[in-house]
N, C-alpha and C positions, 0 to 999 in steps of 0.2 A: 786733035789728041784722042787717045783711046781712054774711055771712061770704064774702069774696071767694075764699078757698081752696076752700070747699065749693060756692059758687055758689048759695046759698039763704039764706033768713032763718033765724036761730037765736035761742033765748032769750038775753037779755042775761045776762052774768055766768058763763056756762058756759065751762069750759076747752075747748081745742081737742080734747082727747081725748074729753070728754063730748059735744061736738058731733058728732064723727065716729062715736062709738059711744054713742048716747043710752041704750041699755039697760044699759050698764055701771054707771052711777051713778044709775039710776032717774030721778028728776025733777031731778037736778043739785044737790040740797041738800048732799050730801057734798062735791062739788067746791067749791061756794061756801064751805062752812065751812072747808075746807082753805086756800082762798085768803085768807080773812079771818084765819085763824090766822097765816099767813105774813106778811101785811101788819101784823098786830099786833105782830110782833117788833121793828119799827122804832120803837115808842113811840107817844106821843100825836100827834094832828094839830097841827102846829106853828103853823098860821095862826089858832089860837084861843087867847086868853089864859085865865087861871084862871077868869074869870067867864063864859067862853063867847063872848066878843065877838071878832069878826074883827080881826086886826091884822097889820101887816107885821113879820116876824121881824127882830129886831135882830142884824145880822151884823157890827156895828162892831168887836167884839173878835176876830173871826176873821181869820186871816192871808190875804192874797191869794195863792192858789196856782193852778197851771195846771189847768184843767178842760176837759173835752171831752164832748160828747154827740152821739149819732147817732140819728136817728129815720127812719122810713120809712112809706110808705103807697102806695096804688095807686088808679087809676081804671080801671074796666072800661068798655069801649065796643064798638061793632060793629066787625067787621074792616074795613069800609069807612072808618070814621072813623080808625082806627089807620093805615090806608094813607095817608090825607090828611095826617096828622101826619108820617109818615115821609117823604113826598114833599115836604113843605113847601109844599103848595098850598092851605092854608086861606085863606079870604077875608080874615081879619084879619092874616095874615102868619105869621111864624116862631113857632109855638105854643110850642115848648119854650124858645126863647130868651127870650120874654116871661115865661113861667112861671118861668124861672130867676131873672130879675131880681126878680120879684114875691116869690119865696120869700126872697131875700136881704133885700129891704126889710122884709118881715114880721118876720124874725128880729131885725132892728135896732130894731123898734118894739114888741117884745113887752110891755114894761112899760107902754105906753100902752093896751093892750087887755086884759091880764090884771091885775085890780085889785091883787093883793098881790105881784106880781112886783117884784123890784128892777131898777133900770136898770143893766145890766151892760155895760161896755165890751167889745165883741167884737173879738177879734184875727183871727178867720177864720170865714167862712161858705162852705161848699162845697155845691153842689147838683148831684146826678147824676140823670139820667133814663135808665131802661132800658126799651126797647120789647120786650114779650114777646108776639109774634104767636100763639104756641101757646095763650096764655091771653087774648088779645085785650085787653091792658091796658098801661098805662104805670106803671112803678114809679118812685116819687120817693124819693130818699134825701138827707137834709140833715145835714151835719156842722157843728157849731159849736164854736169854741174861745174861751177867755178866760183871763185871769189875774185872778182876783177872789175875794172871800170866799164866793161862792155859785155854784151851778152854772148850766148853760145848757140844761137839759132842755126847759124850756118854749119857749125860742127855737127849738130844733130841731123840736119838735112843731108849733109855729105855722108855721114855714117850710114844712113838708110840707103842712099843710092849705091854706095860701094858694097854694102852687105848684100843687096839684091843682085847687083852685077856679078858678085862672086857666086851666088847660087846659079845664075845663068851660066857662068863659065864652067862650073862643076858639072852641070847637067846638059850642056848644049849638044853633047854627042848623041843623046837620046831624044832631045826635044828642042829643035832650033826655033820653034814657033812660040816660045814663051814670051809673055808680054809684061813688061815692068810699067807700073803706073800708079796714079793716085798718091804720089809723094807730096807731103805737105807738112807744115808745122801744125802741131796739135795744141801745144801749150807753151807759154813762156812766163817766167816769174822773175821779179827783180828789176832794178833799174827805174828810171824816171817814169816809164809808161806802166809800171806795176804789173799786175797779173792779167794775162790775156789767154783766152781759150778759143779755139776754132768753133765755128758754128757746126752743129751736128746735122 
């Protein structure tokens, strides 16, 4: 995978620390084992039934509560492309305005694209773009809220992905080497697991 923070390709599955200091954990096996151990604390994979068949989780008995998720990702480009976006002079029009609408539309249609997601009524979708000239990239952050028996992490993540892909589509005529990456969940609130934030 391409790590935007380091500006280079790194082995999949390694932690940020392992990527920055590859010698510390050898080939990364220790890091991967630690991450699997942490993941295992949450229990079995819920999208499989006892027979190992995929199924949509039954949330009918769960109460509808307020839930919120925030995800982020970035697209790296040439300084010239970033300047075009900032100036609003792209041939296809307002790049960030179109990307914002695309991200909102994607969040609303997540259940149609991710097979085992529930159709959740969204009460709010907010999309923020931050231009970072020092890193020659655009950062996209999507926040989604609902009152439902299940969370909206996938809606936030999909919104980020489609928002970034739309920026690529709007600017590909001048920069086909743009790189999308570092997409991840930043924070989630609500539900049985409570409040969770990603490690900085």
